PAZAPA-4460 file (N, C-alpha, C; in steps of 0.05 Angstrom, whole numbers, plus 32768, in hexadecimal, padded with zeros to 4 digits):
% residues 203
    n_x    n_y    n_z   ca_x   ca_y   ca_z    c_x    c_y    c_z   seq   type   mol
   91F7   8BCD   8C67   920B   8BB8   8C6B   920A   8BA2   8C56     1      M     A
   91F2   8B9E   8C4B   91EE   8B8A   8C37   91F1   8B94   8C1B     2      L     A
   91F7   8BAD   8C18   91FA   8BB9   8BFD   9216   8BB5   8BF3     3      E     A
   921B   8BB2   8BD9   9207   8BB5   8BC3   91F9   8B9B   8BBB     4      P     A
   9200   8B85   8BC9   91F6   8B6B   8BC0   91D7   8B6A   8BC3     5      V     A
   91CC   8B77   8BD8   91B0   8B76   8BDC   91A0   8B82   8BC4     6      A     A
   91A9   8B99   8BBB   919B   8BA6   8BA5   919E   8B96   8B8B     7      T     A
   91B6   8B8B   8B87   91BB   8B7C   8B6E   91AA   8B62   8B6E     8      V     A
   91A9   8B54   8B84   919A   8B3B   8B85   917C   8B40   8B82     9      V     A
   9172   8B54   8B90   9156   8B5B   8B8D   914F   8B63   8B70    10      R     A
   9160   8B73   8B64   915B   8B7C   8B49   915B   8B65   8B35    11      G     A
   9170   8B54   8B37   9172   8B3E   8B24   915C   8B2A   8B29    12      V     A
   9155   8B25   8B42   913F   8B12   8B48   9125   8B1B   8B3C    13      Y     A
   911F   8B35   8B3F   9106   8B40   8B33   9107   8B3F   8B15    14      R     A
   911F   8B44   8B0A   9122   8B43   8AED   911C   8B27   8AE2    15      L     A
   9126   8B13   8AF0   9121   8AF7   8AE8   9103   8AF0   8AEA    16      F     A
   90F6   8AFA   8AFF   90D9   8AF4   8B01   90CA   8B01   8AEB    17      L     A
   90D1   8B1A   8AE4   90C4   8B27   8ACD   90CA   8B19   8AB3    18      V     A
   90E3   8B11   8AB0   90EB   8B02   8A98   90DC   8AE8   8A96    19      G     A
   90D7   8ADB   8AAD   90C8   8AC2   8AAC   90AC   8AC6   8AA2    20      L     A
   90A0   8ADC   8AAB   9084   8AE2   8AA3   9083   8AE8   8A85    21      V     A
   9096   8AF7   8A7B   9095   8AFF   8A5F   90A6   8AEE   8A4C    22      F     A
   90B2   8AD9   8A57   90C1   8AC6   8A46   90DB   8AD1   8A3B    23      G     A
   90E8   8AE3   8A49   9101   8AEE   8A3F   9119   8AE5   8A4F    24      T     A
   9116   8AD1   8A60   912D   8AC8   8A70   9142   8ABA   8A5F    25      V     A
   9139   8AAB   8A4C   914C   8A9C   8A3B   9161   8AAE   8A2E    26      G     A
   9159   8AC3   8A20   916E   8AD4   8A14   9180   8AE1   8A29    27      P     A
   9176   8AE7   8A41   9186   8AF3   8A56   919C   8ADF   8A5F    28      L     A
   9196   8AC5   8A5F   91AA   8AB1   8A68   91BA   8AA6   8A51    29      L     A
   91B1   8AAC   8A38   91BF   8AA0   8A22   91B9   8A83   8A1E    30      G     A
   91A2   8A7A   8A28   919A   8A5E   8A26   917F   8A5C   8A19    31      T     A
   9179   8A44   8A10   915F   8A3F   8A04   914B   8A36   8A19    32      N     A
   9138   8A47   8A20   9125   8A41   8A35   9108   8A41   8A2B    33      L     A
   9105   8A3D   8A11   90E9   8A3D   8A07   90DB   8A25   8A11    34      R     A
   90C1   8A26   8A12   90B1   8A0F   8A1B   90B4   89F8   8A08    35      M     A
   90B1   89E0   8A12   90B3   89C8   8A02   909E   89C8   89EC    36      M     A
   90A6   89BD   89D6   9094   89B9   89BF   9089   89D3   89B3    37      W     A
   9096   89E9   89BA   908D   8A03   89AE   909B   8A0A   8995    38      S     A
   90B3   89FD   898F   90C2   8A04   8978   90CF   89EA   896E    39      D     A
   90CA   89E2   8955   90D6   89C9   894A   90F3   89CC   8942    40      P     A
   90FF   89E3   8945   911B   89E7   893E   912D   89E4   8956    41      H     A
   913F   89D0   8956   9152   89CC   896B   916E   89C7   895F    42      V     A
   9182   89CD   896F   919E   89C9   8967   91AE   89BE   897E    43      C     A
   91C3   89B0   8977   91D6   89A5   898B   91F2   89A7   897F    44      A     A
   9203   89B3   898F   921F   89B7   8985   9230   89A0   898F    45      E     A
   9241   8996   897D   9254   8981   8984   9269   898E   8997    46      S     A
   9271   897F   89AB   9286   898A   89BD   92A1   897E   89B7    47      R     A
   92A4   8973   899F   92BE   8969   8995   92C7   897B   897E    48      S     A
   92E0   8981   897D   92EB   8991   8968   92F3   8980   8950    49      D     A
   92EE   898C   8938   92F5   897E   891F   9307   8991   890F    50      F     A
   931A   8985   8901   932B   8995   88EF   931C   899B   88D5    51      S     A
   9322   89B2   88CA   9315   89BA   88B1   9327   89B5   8899    52      T     A
   933C   89A5   889D   934E   899F   8887   933F   8992   8870    53      D     A
   9344   899C   8858   9336   8992   8841   931E   89A2   8839    54      G     A
   9315   89B4   884B   92FE   89C5   8845   9308   89E0   8839    55      F     A
   92F8   89EC   8829   92FE   8A06   881E   92E8   8A1A   8825    56      T     A
   92EB   8A32   881C   92D6   8A46   8822   92DF   8A59   8837    57      G     A
   92D0   8A5C   884C   92D7   8A6F   8861   92EF   8A67   8872    58      R     A
   92F5   8A4D   8872   930C   8A44   8883   9326   8A47   8873    59      F     A
   9333   8A5D   8877   934C   8A63   8868   9361   8A6C   887B    60      R     A
   936D   8A5A   888B   9382   8A62   889E   939C   8A69   8890    61      P     A
   93AD   8A77   889F   93C8   8A7D   8895   93D8   8A63   8894    62      H     A
   93EE   8A64   8887   9400   8A4D   8885   9409   8A45   88A1    63      A     A
   9408   8A2C   88A6   9410   8A21   88C0   93FB   8A21   88D5    64      G     A
   93E3   8A2D   88CF   93CD   8A2E   88E2   93B7   8A1B   88D9    65      A     A
   93A8   8A11   88EC   9392   89FF   88E7   9378   8A0A   88F3    66      G     A
   9362   8A00   88EA   9348   8A09   88F3   9339   89F1   88FF    67      V     A
   932F   89F4   8917   931E   89DF   8924   9302   89EA   8928    68      M     A
   92EF   89DA   8922   92D3   89E3   8924   92C3   89CF   8934    69      V     A
   92AC   89D8   893E   9298   89C7   894C   927E   89C8   893D    70      R     A
   9276   89B4   892F   925D   89B5   891F   9244   89B5   8931    71      P     A
   922F   89C2   8928   9215   89C2   8935   9202   89B3   8924    72      S     A
   91F2   89A1   8930   91DE   8991   8922   91C3   899C   8929    73      Y     A
   91B3   89A3   8915   9199   89B0   8919   9184   89A1   8909    74      C     A
   916B   89A5   8913   9154   899A   8905   913D   89AE   8908    75      T     A
   912D   89B0   88F3   9115   89C1   88F4   90FC   89B0   88F9    76      D     A
   9100   8996   88FE   90E9   8985   8902   90EF   8973   891B    77      H     A
   90F4   8980   8931   90FC   8972   8949   90E4   8962   8955    78      A     A
   90EA   894B   895E   90D6   893A   896B   90D1   8944   8988    79      S     A
   90BD   8939   8995   90B8   8941   89B0   90CF   893B   89C3    80      G     A
   90DD   8924   89BF   90F4   891D   89CF   910B   8931   89CA    81      A     A
   9110   8938   89B1   9125   894B   89AB   911F   8966   89B8    82      Q     A
   9107   896F   89B7   9100   8989   89C3   9102   8987   89E2    83      Q     A
   90FC   8970   89ED   9100   896D   8A0A   911D   896E   8A11    84      L     A
   912E   8960   8A02   914B   8961   8A08   9156   897E   8A05    85      F     A
   914B   898C   89F1   9154   89A8   89EC   914B   89BA   8A04    86      D     A
   9133   89B5   8A0E   9129   89C4   8A25   913A   89BE   8A3E    87      F     A
   9141   89A5   8A42   9151   899D   8A5A   916D   89A7   8A57    88      L     A
   9175   89AF   8A40   9190   89BA   8A3C   9194   89D6   8A47    89      G     A
   917E   89E3   8A4E   9180   89FF   8A58   9170   8A05   8A71    90      G     A
   915A   89F7   8A75   9148   89FC   8A8B   9155   89F8   8AA7    91      F     A
   9165   89E3   8AAC   9170   89DF   8AC6   9182   89F6   8ACF    92      P     A
   9191   8A02   8ABD   91A2   8A19   8AC4   9191   8A30   8ACD    93      S     A
   917B   8A35   8ABF   9169   8A4B   8AC7   915D   8A45   8AE2    94      W     A
   9156   8A2C   8AE8   914A   8A25   8B01   915E   8A29   8B18    95      L     A
   9178   8A22   8B13   918D   8A25   8B27   9191   8A43   8B2D    96      L     A
   9192   8A53   8B19   9197   8A70   8B1D   917F   8A7C   8B2C    97      I     A
   9167   8A75   8B24   914F   8A80   8B31   914E   8A78   8B4E    98      L     A
   9156   8A5F   8B54   9156   8A55   8B6F   916B   8A64   8B80    99      G     A
   9182   8A69   8B75   9197   8A78   8B83   918E   8A94   8B89   100      V     A
   9181   8AA1   8B75   9177   8ABC   8B7A   9162   8ABD   8B8F   101      L     A
   9150   8AA9   8B8F   913B   8AA8   8BA3   9146   8AA5   8BBF   102      F     A
   915A   8A93   8BC2   9166   8A8E   8BDC   9176   8AA6   8BE5   103      L     A
   9184   8AB3   8BD3   9193   8ACB   8BDB   9180   8AE2   8BE3   104      L     A
   916A   8AE4   8BD4   9157   8AF9   8BDA   914B   8AF4   8BF6   105      N     A
   9144   8ADB   8BFC   913A   8AD4   8C17   914F   8AD9   8C2C   106      R     A
   9168   8AD3   8C26   917D   8AD8   8C39   9180   8AF6   8C3F   107      L     A
   917F   8B06   8C2B   9181   8B23   8C2E   916A   8B2E   8C3E   108      I     A
   9152   8B25   8C38   913A   8B2F   8C46   913C   8B28   8C64   109      Q     A
   9144   8B0F   8C6A   9147   8B07   8C86   915D   8B17   8C95   110      G     A
   9174   8B1A   8C87   918A   8B29   8C93   9183   8B46   8C97   111      A     A
   9173   8B52   8C85   916C   8B6E   8C88   9159   8B72   8C9F   112      S     A
   9148   8B5F   8CA4   9134   8B62   8CB9   913E   8B59   8CD5   113      S     A
   914E   8B44   8CD6   9156   8B38   8CEF   9174   8B3C   8CF5   114      E     A
   9183   8B45   8CE2   91A0   8B48   8CE6   91B0   8B33   8CD7   115      G     A
   91C9   8B3A   8CD2   91DA   8B28   8CC2   91E3   8B10   8CD3   116      V     A
   91EC   8B15   8CEB   91F8   8B00   8CFC   91E2   8AF3   8D0D   117      F     A
   91D1   8AE3   8CFF   91BC   8AD4   8D0D   91BC   8AB7   8D02   118      T     A
   91B0   8AA6   8D12   91AF   8A89   8D0A   919F   8A86   8CF0   119      V     A
   918A   8A96   8CED   9179   8A94   8CD5   9189   8A9C   8CBC   120      R     A
   9199   8AB1   8CBE   91A9   8ABA   8CA8   91BD   8AA4   8CA0   121      T     A
   91CA   8A98   8CB4   91DD   8A83   8CAF   91CF   8A6B   8CA1   122      V     A
   91B7   8A64   8CAA   91A8   8A4E   8C9E   91A2   8A54   8C81   123      K     A
   9199   8A6C   8C7B   9193   8A73   8C60   91AC   8A72   8C4E   124      H     A
   91C2   8A7B   8C59   91DB   8A7B   8C4A   91E4   8A5F   8C44   125      L     A
   91E1   8A4D   8C58   91E9   8A31   8C54   91D7   8A24   8C3F   126      R     A
   91BD   8A29   8C40   91AB   8A1E   8C2C   91B2   8A27   8C10   127      V     A
   91B9   8A41   8C0D   91C1   8A4B   8BF3   91DA   8A3E   8BE9   128      A     A
   91ED   8A39   8BFB   9206   8A2C   8BF3   9202   8A0F   8BEA   129      G     A
   91F1   8A00   8BF9   91EC   89E5   8BF1   91DC   89E4   8BD7   130      W     A
   91C9   89F6   8BD3   91BA   89F7   8BBA   91CD   89FB   8BA2   131      W     A
   91DF   8A0E   8BA5   91F2   8A14   8B90   9205   89FC   8B8B   132      L     A
   920F   89F0   8BA0   9222   89DA   8B9D   9216   89C2   8B90   133      L     A
   9200   89B8   8B9B   91F3   89A1   8B90   91E5   89A7   8B75   134      L     A
   91D9   89BF   8B74   91CB   89C6   8B5C   91DC   89C8   8B44   135      G     A
   91F4   89D4   8B46   9205   89D8   8B2F   920F   89BD   8B24   136      C     A
   9213   89AA   8B36   921C   898F   8B2D   9205   8981   8B1F   137      L     A
   91ED   8982   8B2B   91D6   8974   8B1F   91CF   8981   8B04   138      V     A
   91CF   899C   8B03   91C8   89AA   8AEB   91DB   89A3   8AD4   139      V     A
   91F4   89A2   8ADA   9207   899C   8AC4   9204   897F   8ABB   140      E     A
   91FF   896D   8ACD   91FB   8951   8AC5   91E2   894E   8AB3   141      L     A
   91CC   895B   8ABC   91B3   895A   8AAD   91B6   8966   8A91   142      V     A
   91C2   897E   8A90   91C5   898C   8A76   91D8   897D   8A64   143      E     A
   91ED   8971   8A6F   9200   8962   8A5F   91F2   8949   8A54   144      A     A
   91E2   893C   8A64   91D3   8925   8A5A   91BF   892C   8A45   145      G     A
   91B1   8942   8A49   919E   894B   8A35   91AC   8953   8A1B   146      A     A
   91C3   8960   8A1C   91D2   8967   8A04   91DC   894E   89F6   147      H     A
   91E7   893B   8A04   91F0   8922   89F8   91DA   8913   89EB   148      A     A
   91C3   8912   89F9   91AC   8904   89EE   91A1   8911   89D4   149      A     A
   91A0   892C   89D5   9196   893B   89BD   91AA   8937   89A6   150      L     A
   91C3   8939   89AB   91D7   8936   8996   91D6   891A   898A   151      L     A
   91D0   8906   899B   91CE   88EA   8990   91B7   88E7   897D   152      A     A
   91A2   88F7   8981   918B   88F5   896E   918F   8905   8954   153      T     A
   91A4   8916   8954   91A9   8926   893C   91C1   891D   892C   154      L     A
   91D5   8910   8939   91EE   8909   892B   91F2   88EB   892E   155      A     A
   91F8   88DD   8918   91FC   88C1   8919   9215   88B8   8927   156      R     A
   9229   88CA   8928   9243   88C3   8934   9244   88C8   8952   157      D     A
   922E   88CF   895E   922D   88D6   897B   9218   88C5   8989   158      Y     A
   921D   88AC   898E   9209   889C   899D   9208   88A5   89BA   159      P     A
   91F1   88A2   89C6   91ED   88AA   89E2   91F8   8894   89F4   160      F     A
   920F   8899   8A00   921C   8886   8A13   9225   8896   8A2B   161      T     A
   922E   8886   8A3F   9239   8893   8A57   9252   88A4   8A50   162      A     A
   9262   889B   8A3D   9279   88AB   8A35   9271   88C5   8A28   163      D     A
   925C   88C4   8A17   9253   88DD   8A0A   9247   88F0   8A1F   164      S     A
   923A   88E5   8A33   922F   88F5   8A49   9245   8903   8A58   165      W     A
   9259   88F3   8A60   926F   88FF   8A6F   927F   8912   8A5E   166      L     A
   9281   890C   8A44   9290   891E   8A32   9283   8939   8A30   167      G     A
   9268   893A   8A32   925A   8953   8A31   9259   8962   8A4B   168      A     A
   9261   8954   8A61   9260   8960   8A7C   9278   8973   8A7F   169      W     A
   9272   898B   8A88   9286   899F   8A8E   9285   89A6   8AAC   170      Q     A
   9298   899D   8ABC   9297   89A2   8AD9   9295   89C0   8ADF   171      P     A
   9282   89C8   8AF0   927F   89E4   8AF7   9291   89EC   8B0E   172      P     A
   92AA   89ED   8B08   92BE   89F3   8B1D   92B9   8A0D   8B2C   173      Y     A
   92B3   8A22   8B1D   92AF   8A3C   8B2A   9297   8A3C   8B3D   174      A     A
   9281   8A2F   8B35   926A   8A2E   8B46   926F   8A1C   8B5F   175      L     A
   927D   8A07   8B5B   9283   89F5   8B71   9294   8A04   8B86   176      V     A
   92A9   8A12   8B7E   92BA   8A20   8B91   92AB   8A37   8B9E   177      F     A
   9299   8A44   8B8F   9288   8A59   8B9A   9276   8A4E   8BB0   178      T     A
   9269   8A38   8BAA   9258   8A2B   8BBE   9267   8A23   8BD7   179      A     A
   927F   8A17   8BD3   928F   8A10   8BEA   9297   8A28   8BFA   180      L     A
   929C   8A3E   8BED   92A2   8A57   8BFB   928B   8A61   8C0B   181      G     A
   9273   8A5F   8C00   925B   8A67   8C0E   9256   8A56   8C27   182      I     A
   9259   8A3C   8C24   9256   8A2A   8C3B   926B   8A2F   8C50   183      L     A
   9283   8A34   8C48   9298   8A3A   8C5C   9292   8A54   8C6B   184      T     A
   9289   8A69   8C5C   9282   8A82   8C68   926A   8A7E   8C7B   185      F     A
   9258   8A6C   8C74   9241   8A67   8C86   924B   8A5B   8CA1   186      A     A
   925F   8A49   8C9F   926A   8A3E   8CB8   9277   8A53   8CC9   187      R     A
   9286   8A65   8CBC   9293   8A7B   8CCA   927F   8A8C   8CD8   188      V     A
   9269   8A93   8CC9   9254   8AA4   8CD5   9246   8A96   8CEC   189      M     A
   9243   8A7B   8CE9   9236   8A6C   8CFF   9247   8A6D   8D18   190      R     A
   9261   8A6B   8D15   9273   8A6E   8D2C   9271   8A8A   8D38   191      A     A
   926F   8A9E   8D27   926C   8ABA   8D31   9252   8ABE   8D40   192      G     A
   923D   8AB2   8D36   9223   8AB4   8D43   9224   8AA7   8D5F   193      V     A
   9231   8A8F   8D60   9233   8A81   8D79   9243   8A91   8D8E   194      A     A
   9258   8A9E   8D84   9269   8AAF   8D96   9258   8AC7   8DA0   195      M     A
   9249   8AD3   8D8F   9238   8AEA   8D97   9223   8AE1   8DAB   196      R     A
   9217   8ACA   8DA7   9204   8AC0   8DBA   9210   8ABA   8DD5   197      E     A
   9229   8AB0   8DD5   9237   8AAB   8DEE   923D   8AC5   8DFC   198      D     A
   9245   8AD9   8DEE   924B   8AF3   8DFA   9232   8B00   8E06   199      L     A
   921C   8AFE   8DF7   9203   8B09   8E01   91FA   8AFB   8E1A   200      E     A
   91FE   8AE0   8E1B   91F6   8AD1   8E32   9207   8AD8   8E4A   201      G     A
   9221   8ADD   8E45   9233   8AE4   8E5B   922C   8B00   8E66   202      T     A
   9226   8B13   8E54   921F   8B2E   8E5D   9204   8B2D   8E6C   203      V     A
***
């Protein structure tokens, strides 16, 4: 009844745990998850577009077309603060995903042993929904702040301000709606559990 999500969640969760041990989680997520101060090379990409008008070389658009680029600022001699900002630019996402996988794995284990329509299953589902809802908002705020702070240390034209922080923030609409759907489904299941308990009490 819980397939195929049970097999997928268990497999991905174990893959993440193995990747954590061997340090291969970063490439799997496409994020930089190396330990702090382990690599002096860091980069931050501008989130503002610039026109390439006046430049030559590889930028050769057809007549009537323009080229917009986003420059990346890099250094091979990053300070401790820069490496910390670089680390915070990827680690929270990994923590959020690992937490979701852990909660879903616990949900599946409980549902497999005690049944799907139980109070415990509903509780686990609600916790997973709140973790995803609050977590995705906090993660995006932290990573946006880390990105803006790192960019401010690499580019003179990007001071770290509230506007630059908000400018780097990208609202996680898909995750928010997914979390709201999970919480709504948990309420529906809770009502179903209550009805089942009432029927069992009547019988």
